[in-house]
Every structure is written in C-alpha cells, then in structure tokens.
N, C-alpha and C positions, 0 to 999 in steps of 0.2 A: 391327658396331655403333662398338665403339671401334679405334683402331688404335696404342695404344699405354698405357702401363702409368706411371706414377710417384709414391713412394715417398717418405716422409720415413723417418728413421732413428729419430733418437727416441720413442721409446713405440711404436712400428710394428714395425723389422724389428729394434728391441734393446730391452728391458725395462732402461731406466736406473735404477727406484728406488735401487739400491745403490750408484749411480756418478754420476752428475750431481746427481742429490737429495742426494745426502749428501755432493757438494763443495760444495753451497750451504751447507747446514747446516754443516760445518767452518769454509769460508770467514767465515762469519757467525760463528759462534767465536772465530775465532781475531784477526779484527778489532775486537772489541767487547774482545775481552780486551787489546790494544795498546792501544785509544784511551781507554778509559776505565775499566780495570783491574779489571774482574769479568767473571768468566763466567756464562754464561748457559748451561750446559749442556741440552741436547737443549729448543731453545728455539724451533727450527724443525721444523714437521710437514709431511708429504706433503700432507696436508690445504690449506695455508697456499699451498706451492707451487703447487699446482693452483687455487687459486682467483687466482692470479696468470697463471696460463698461459689459465684461460677468459676473462682480460679482452680477449687479443686483443692484446696490446702486449708480451707477456714469452714470446718464444722463444728467447730468449738467457738461459743461463742465469746468465750474470757479471751481466746486467743487473737480474735476481731480488734475485743477491747483494747488490749495491749498495739495491738500493730497501728489502728489507730492515733493511739494517745504519745507512740514513740514518734509516728510521722510528723506528730504536732510538736514535742517536743525540739524532733531534729531540725526544723526549720521553722524559725516564727514567722506568723501568716497575719498582716492587718488586719484582718476582717474574716469573718464569716464566709462570705463568697469565695476568697481568695485559698480562706482553708480547704472548703468543699472540691476547689477546683484542683490543690495538690492533694487529697486525700484521694478523689479519683484516681490521677496519674499514678499513685503508690497500690492503688485499687489494680487497675490496668497490669502494672510488674509481676502479679502475686501469680505463683501457678501451686501445682499437688503439692509442692514439699513446704507449703505452708508459711512458717515463720521464718524460716532459714532463706526464703526468697525474698519476703520483705526486708529482713535485717541485711541482707545482700547488696540490697536496692540504695538501701540509707546507710552502707559503709561511709560514705563520702562525708557523710553531713557529722560526725563527730559524736554517734550513739554508744559512744561505751559509758559514759558517766552517767546515762539515762537508762542505759540497759539495769547497771547498778543498780538505783535508785528503783527503778521498778521489780527487780528482783521476780521476773518469770521465764518460762515457765518454776514454778514453785507451790510446794502446799500451801492453801488457804493462811497457816498458820504462820509462813515466812514471806508472803507476799501482801503488801498493802491491794494493790491492783486487784488480786484475785479476789481479795476478801471482801472488798467493798460491793464487787460483782454479786457473790454469793449473797451477802447480807440483804444488796436489792430485790435480787430476785424469789428468794427463798424465804425472805422476811423474818422473823425473830424465831419463832415456834419452830420450824423447817430448820432453819439454819443451825441450829442447834442440837435438831435430830440427825442432820448433815454431817456437821462439821465436829459434834461433841465442844462446841466453845460458844462465847456467850457473844452476842454483837454486840459491834463497838460503834459504827458509823450511820448506820441504818434501823432505824427501832417503827418504822411507818410499816405503811402497808404492803403485804408483800406485791410484788409486779407480778409474779405464778398466779395470781386471782385473776389477771387480765388474761389467761388461757382462756383460748375458745373453743370447746370439744367440736370438730368437725367429721365424725363419723359416726350415723346412727347406727343404733343399734340389731334395727332390721337387715343391713348389709351386711354387717359383722357376723348375725344369725345364719344368713345364709352362706357367705363364704366359710364358716366354719364348717355348716353343712357340703358344701361342695368338698372343703379338702379334708375333710373326715379329723378336723381337730387339729390341723395343722396348721396351726397358725400362731407366729412367732413375732415380736417385736427385737428389731435390731437398730436401736439410739442411739444417739451422743448424750442422751439425759442419761442422770441417775435414779435408780430403780425410786428411790422417795421421791421426786418429782414426777415423773412415770406414775404411779398410786395415784398420787395428788391429781390431777386433770385428767387421767384416764380411769378414774374411781369407777362412773358408772357403764364401762365398756372391760375392763381387766378379766373378767371371768370368760371373755372367749378367748383369751389368749395362752398358750400352753408356758406357764411361767419358768419352767425348766429349762426350755431351750430360747426363750429372752436373752437378751445381754443390753444391760444398760453401761455404754461405754463410759460413763464417768467415773464411774463404781472400778473401772480396770486397770493398765496398768498404761501410762500414755501411750505406749509404741504400740497399740491394741487400736488405736483411733481410728475414725475413718480419713482413708481409705482402703487401710488394712482389709482385707479379708477375713481376719479372726472372727469377726461376730458373725458372721453368715455360713462360716464353717460351723461355727460352734452350733448354731441354731439346727441346721440339717442335720449333723449329726446325731442330736438330741433325738431329732423326729423320724430319722433313719429315712430323711426326702433324698429320692433321686432326682428333682429336679425342682425346680420352686418360680413365682412371681414375686420378683419385689417393686411395694410402690414406693417411690421416694422422689423428690423434688429439688434434690442439689446435684454438683457434678460429682460430689463427694461420693456420695450414694452411686452414682454410675460407674465411677472408677472403680470403686468398691463391689459391684455384683461384675463387673467386669473381671475382676480378677479371680474372684471366688470361680464363677466360670471356668476361668481356665485351669486353676489349679486343682479342681476337682474333678473336671471331666464331668462335666455335668452343663445341662439346659437352665439357666436364669431369665428370663424375657422380665424386661426392667419398663415397669409402667411410669411414665413419665407425669407428676401430680403438679397441677400450676394453677389452681385457684387461690391460691393463699400467695402467689407471691406479688410481689408489690408492681413489677412489671410484668403481667402473663403474659402478652407476645412476646417479648422479649426470652423468658422461658422456654416457649414452645420454639421458636426455632432455635433455641442451643439444643434443646433436646432434637428437635429434629437434625440438626448437624450432624446431631453424634450417633445417628440411627436408633434412636431406641425403638422397641416393639410396638408401645403405645403410649398414647396421651390421655390423661382423663382428668377434668376439670376437678373432681373429686374422688375420694377413695368410694363414696357411696356408689358411684357408676361402676365401680368394677366388676360385680356378677355380672351383670350385662353385659360390660364388655368381653370377658371371659368367654360368658354362652355366643361370642361373635366373632370378634377380632383375632383375638389369640386362637382359636381353634381353627382358622382359616390357613 
C-alpha cells in the first residue's frame, strides 16, 4: 500500500529530552544572565517546550530559545514560578507561523530593543544567542565542523552526547526490507548532528533522499513540505508513511500529501514526549492514521493497522 517511509529524528529516532531540550534551557539561562544580570535557574520545563512544539511553528529549537528569551525580556518576572506562568501564556499564543506569532503577541511590550540585541534569526556569526545554542549542543569539535568557527562561550561537554538512540537495527532492517530500501530522513537537524547520533543505523537510509533542514534555506523549514517532496522525488515514491512526533511534522505531511496528490500516512510517535498522554490526545484530535510509542513498533503496525 505504501512504497516509502520517512522519519523525523528528534523525538522519533532519537530521544532528545536531555540534549536539545537541555540546550534550550541552558541557552535561556546563559542569555538572561548576560542581558539582565539575573539567573533564572530551572526556568524552562519540558512542558513549556512541548507547548511551543505543539503550536506547529517551533520545530527549530533555536527559535524556541529565542521566543522564550524574548518573552522574559519583554516583561520582568519576579521569580521562576511567575516566569513559567508567563511563558505558558506566550506558548499558548503561538501558532504555525512560529516566531511571527510570538512577536505579534509581545508587540505591546516594547520588544524592539531586545529584538535588535538578540539579532535573530541570523547566522551564528551574527547572533550571540544562536552561537550560544550551537556551542552548547555541538560542543567544540562538532561546532567547528558545522560552523567553521572557534567556540567562544562554551568549551564543556557537548549536549549532543546526551542524545539517546531510540530505534534498533532490527526494526530498521525489517523496514528496509518492507520498503525495498526506500527509507529517508526528513529532519530539522544538520547532517553533522544526524550522522553523529545515528551513526549505528545510518546505513539503512537512502542518503541521497535525506533532507537535513538546518543545512537548507530557512524558508524550507517545517512545516514547509519541501523536504518530503524532495525525498519522495529522489526515491520515485508514489506514497509514504511518515513517522513524526510534532504538529510541524503533521502539517508538513498533510501539505505534501495535498501538493503531490499522493497518500502519506502519518504515524504519531509519542514515547519520547514529556507528556505522552497529551501528545496522544492531540494526535487523535488531528486524525492521524496511527499512533506508536516507538518506531520499533512500525513493522508490526504496517502489517496490521495501516493495511486495514
């Protein structure tokens, strides 16, 4: 029924709660300390991050860091509890337009000055915030490889080392067999980060069809269907199963399905969500074709639910 399978990385093939999520939290802490001279320890929670991701416009974790920092700079908070409450309010205002929706919500709080200070979105060379995030996540060696710059703000242990591979070779081998090798990655990551964390299983994917959006033009970011369209074209696929964990993934799949006039079955992966029940409920409301706790369940799922 389907002739290709596409996979997001973060939250699907890899558990990122102690890597990317940690990078958001630490970036916010460092930037607020530098800009206002106050340390908000443990301000950002996985729940706050999840609310941004569920908006449909925050697949990029540097965007999420920026939105949180801008929100905190726009309206001083007396303590961490008040800050979290405010950030949840901001997260609920976000939609699939991402940064634009948050900046619109905060427009009445005099954010112009802080937007200039943060200089985002901009390349790592031009935005201190973007550079702090990348240095934290990649660590010195991979930061040099990805950005061709020397680290300035962080020379400690890379947070990418906290990535946990959440797919096994046996499942991918079976999927490779089912789809005749038509497996591809469609991810917001860079190729450098993907190859680092997926090294044991990269051989199962058609690398010519994979798209690593951090390395592409910003306009191609999820939920733009560019990545799925490219992957399916390279594989000459007429249909696909897409395994994703976010609203951006689902929006991208639905848009690609419409523009290509093909069938793309969306499988919502929820096992790495900080709030699995909430994620399941959201996917059910959106009418996804199937749900799975892990990608490792996909071979059995294909033989059962998706074929009915």
